[in-house]
C-alpha positions in Angstrom: 17.8 7.5 -9.0 14.7 5.4 -9.8 13.6 2.6 -7.6 10.8 0.4 -8.7 8.7 -0.4 -5.7 6.2 -2.7 -7.7 6.1 -6.3 -7.0 7.4 -8.3 -10.0 4.9 -11.3 -10.6 6.0 -14.6 -11.4 3.8 -17.7 -12.6 4.4 -19.3 -9.2 3.1 -16.2 -7.4 0.0 -16.2 -9.6 -0.7 -19.8 -8.5 0.0 -19.2 -4.9 -2.2 -16.1 -4.8 -5.1 -17.8 -6.7 -5.2 -20.6 -4.1 -5.2 -18.2 -1.1 -7.0 -15.0 -2.2 -10.1 -15.2 -4.3 -9.9 -11.7 -5.8 -6.1 -12.3 -6.9 -7.1 -12.1 -10.7 -9.6 -9.5 -10.9 -7.4 -6.4 -10.3 -6.0 -7.4 -6.9 -2.9 -9.4 -8.1 0.5 -8.0 -7.0 0.9 -4.2 -6.4 -2.5 -2.6 -6.9 -4.8 -0.1 -5.6 -8.1 -0.7 -3.8 -10.2 2.0 -5.5 -13.6 0.6 -4.4 -16.2 2.7 -6.4 -14.0 5.7 -7.2 -11.9 6.9 -10.1 -8.2 7.4 -9.5 -7.5 11.0 -10.2 -4.7 11.6 -12.8 -3.1 14.3 -10.5 -2.4 11.6 -8.1 -0.1 9.9 -10.6 2.7 12.3 -9.3 2.9 12.9 -5.4 5.6 13.8 -3.1 6.2 10.7 -0.8 7.6 9.5 2.5 8.3 5.9 3.7 8.1 5.3 7.5 10.2 2.5 8.8 7.9 0.5 11.1 9.9 -2.9 10.7 10.3 -3.0 14.5 6.7 -3.0 15.3 5.6 -6.7 16.2 2.6 -8.3 17.6 0.5 -5.2 17.5 -1.0 -2.6 15.2 1.2 0.1 13.6 0.0 3.2 15.6 0.5 7.0 15.6 3.3 6.8 18.1 5.3 4.7 15.6 5.7 7.5 13.1 6.3 11.3 13.0 3.2 12.7 11.6 4.8 16.1 11.5 6.6 14.9 8.5 3.5 14.2 6.6 2.2 17.0 4.2 -1.2 17.4 2.4 -1.6 15.3 -1.0 1.4 13.1 0.0 1.9 9.4 -0.8 2.5 7.9 2.7 4.2 4.4 2.5 5.0 2.0 5.5 8.0 -0.4 5.4 7.6 -3.4 7.6 9.6 -5.8 5.6 6.8 -8.3 5.6 6.7 -8.9 1.8 10.3 -9.8 1.9 10.1 -11.9 5.0 7.0 -14.0 4.3 6.8 -13.8 0.5 3.8 -12.9 -1.7 0.9 -15.2 -2.1 0.8 -17.7 0.6 -2.1 -18.0 3.1 0.0 -16.3 6.0 0.7 -13.5 3.7 -3.0 -12.7 3.4 -4.1 -13.4 6.8 -1.2 -12.6 9.3 0.1 -9.4 7.9 0.7 -6.3 9.8 -2.1 -3.7 9.8 -2.3 0.1 10.6 -4.4 1.1 13.6 -7.7 2.8 13.0 -6.4 5.9 14.9 -3.3 6.0 12.5 -5.6 5.8 9.4 -7.8 8.6 10.7 -4.8 10.8 11.4 -3.5 10.3 7.9 -6.9 11.1 6.4 -6.9 14.2 8.6 -3.6 15.3 7.0 -5.4 15.2 3.7 -3.0 12.6 2.1 -3.7 11.0 -1.4 -2.3 7.5 -1.1 -1.4 5.0 1.6 1.2 2.4 0.5 2.0 -0.8 2.4 4.4 -3.8 1.8 1.6 -6.2 2.8 -1.9 -7.3 1.9 -4.0 -4.5 3.4 -4.2 -1.8 6.0 -6.6 -4.0 8.0 -7.0 -7.8 8.1 -10.0 -10.0 7.4 -13.5 -8.5 7.6 -12.1 -5.0 8.3 -10.2 -5.0 5.0 -12.8 -3.9 2.5 -14.8 -1.6 4.8 -11.6 0.3 5.7 -10.6 0.5 1.9 -14.1 2.1 1.2 -13.8 4.4 4.2 -10.6 5.7 2.8 -11.8 5.9 -0.8 -14.8 7.8 0.4 -12.4 10.5 1.7 -10.3 10.5 -1.5 -7.5 8.4 -0.1 -6.4 5.2 -2.1 -4.4 2.3 -0.9 -1.8 0.6 -2.7 -0.9 -2.8 -1.4 2.0 -5.3 -1.8 4.8 -2.7 -2.5 8.3 -3.9 -2.3 12.0 -2.4 -2.3 10.8 0.2 0.2 14.0 -0.5 2.2 16.0 1.0 -0.9 14.0 4.3 -0.6 14.7 4.4 3.2 18.3 3.9 2.5 18.1 6.9 0.2 16.6 9.1 2.9 13.1 8.1 3.0 11.6 10.9 0.9 10.8 10.4 -2.7 8.8 11.5 -5.8 6.1 8.8 -6.3 5.2 8.1 -9.9 2.1 5.7 -9.9 0.3 4.5 -13.0 -2.6 2.3 -12.6 -4.1 0.3 -15.5 -7.2 2.0 -17.1 -9.8 -0.5 -15.9 -13.4 0.5 -15.2 -15.9 -0.9 -12.6 -13.2 -2.8 -10.6 -12.4 -2.7 -7.0 -8.7 -3.3 -7.8 -6.3 -1.7 -10.2 -3.0 -3.2 -10.9 -0.4 -0.5 -11.0 3.2 0.4 -11.4 4.8 2.5 -8.8 8.3 4.0 -9.3 10.1 6.1 -6.5 12.4 8.8 -7.7 15.0 9.6 -5.0 
């Protein structure tokens, strides 16, 4: 079964995002990679994936103790389901400023596992001033972050493991690349 985990963009979402996120129309609209100054390797288009259900984590960072890192393998696409995108809706101010975030320790542990992609159903692995530096930190280690995923609950309902099929636009010299991500379960 194929599950599209890409956010479907509507004209209202574009308007909302433009009003609340200055980068929304330069590659950062909807589901996208933060590639920074790197090239997305074609071998990353197909990766074994796992979704962790961290929807119960509230009022703190998502941390190492919230997931079973023994389930994570080298080169994986590791996604985090919080339910935030469904609860808050994409594009408003709260979406970009009050979203969950991964702890720095969890991000380092994922990088130590030699994964390929971190996927989240919110606006970034870190908020505010920490967002861009953490994206660069991951990119410098060959790990790309995909933001604004959706339908991750459907993947969880089918066991949480999937084949990630990820296809970014072929843009050059951009910090964000819109992409389509389809989970095969």
